[in-house]
C-alpha positions in Angstrom: -3.4 -2.7 -17.6 -4.6 1.0 -18.0 -5.0 3.3 -14.8 -7.1 6.2 -15.5 -8.1 8.9 -13.1 -11.5 7.2 -12.3 -9.7 3.8 -11.6 -7.4 5.6 -9.3 -10.3 7.5 -7.7 -11.8 4.0 -7.0 -8.8 2.6 -5.7 -8.2 5.4 -3.2 -11.9 4.8 -2.1 -11.3 1.2 -1.3 -8.0 2.1 0.6 -9.9 4.6 2.8 -12.6 2.1 3.4 -10.1 -0.6 4.5 -8.4 2.1 6.7 -11.3 3.9 8.0 -11.2 5.5 11.5 -12.9 2.8 13.6 -10.4 0.2 12.1 -7.2 2.2 12.8 -7.4 1.3 16.6 -6.6 -2.1 15.6 -2.7 -2.0 15.2 -2.3 -5.4 14.1 -4.9 -5.0 11.3 -3.3 -1.8 10.2 0.1 -3.3 9.9 -1.4 -6.3 7.9 -3.1 -3.9 5.5 -0.1 -1.5 5.1 2.4 -4.2 4.2 0.2 -5.7 1.8 -0.6 -2.2 0.2 3.1 -1.6 -0.2 3.2 -3.8 -3.4 -0.2 -2.3 -5.0 1.0 1.3 -4.2 4.1 0.7 -6.0 2.6 -0.6 -9.2 4.4 1.0 -12.2 1.1 2.5 -13.6 0.1 4.5 -10.5 1.2 8.1 -10.7 3.7 8.8 -7.7 2.5 12.5 -7.3 -1.0 11.0 -6.6 -0.4 7.8 -4.9 2.1 7.5 -2.0 2.6 4.4 0.3 4.2 6.7 2.7 1.2 9.0 2.7 -1.2 6.1 3.4 0.9 4.9 6.1 1.1 8.3 7.8 -2.8 8.8 7.4 -3.0 5.6 9.4 -0.9 7.3 12.1 1.8 4.6 11.3 5.4 5.6 10.9 6.3 3.9 7.6 10.1 3.8 8.5 9.5 2.0 11.7 7.0 -0.4 10.0 9.6 -1.1 7.3 12.2 -1.9 9.9 10.1 -4.1 12.1 8.6 -5.9 9.1 11.4 -6.3 6.7 10.9 -10.1 6.3 7.4 -9.8 5.6 7.9 -7.0 3.1 10.6 -8.9 1.4 8.4 -12.2 1.1 5.6 -10.3 -0.3 7.8 -8.6 -2.8 9.2 -11.9 -3.9 5.8 -13.5 -4.1 3.6 -10.5 -5.8 6.1 -8.7 -7.7 5.3 -7.8 -11.3 7.4 -8.8 -14.1 10.3 -6.6 -14.8 10.1 -7.1 -18.5 7.2 -7.5 -20.9 5.6 -11.0 -21.3 
């Protein structure tokens, strides 16, 4: 998989759309989206200096530490289900 500047820009636009201002009023929706974005945001091909899950959470007015603490089981389940292989296949 190749992630170029244009792909990253498109992905950021998608994130902005699913976390647009009118939707930020629904706390359950925002939590659901942020937990699921955690895996995507940590894909090894995304540049860390341009893409940060913590920044996404903060822009959604969510404390990332609090969300991680209160949703640990959900994070762990999703990480187990959606993790990318650690070695080349």
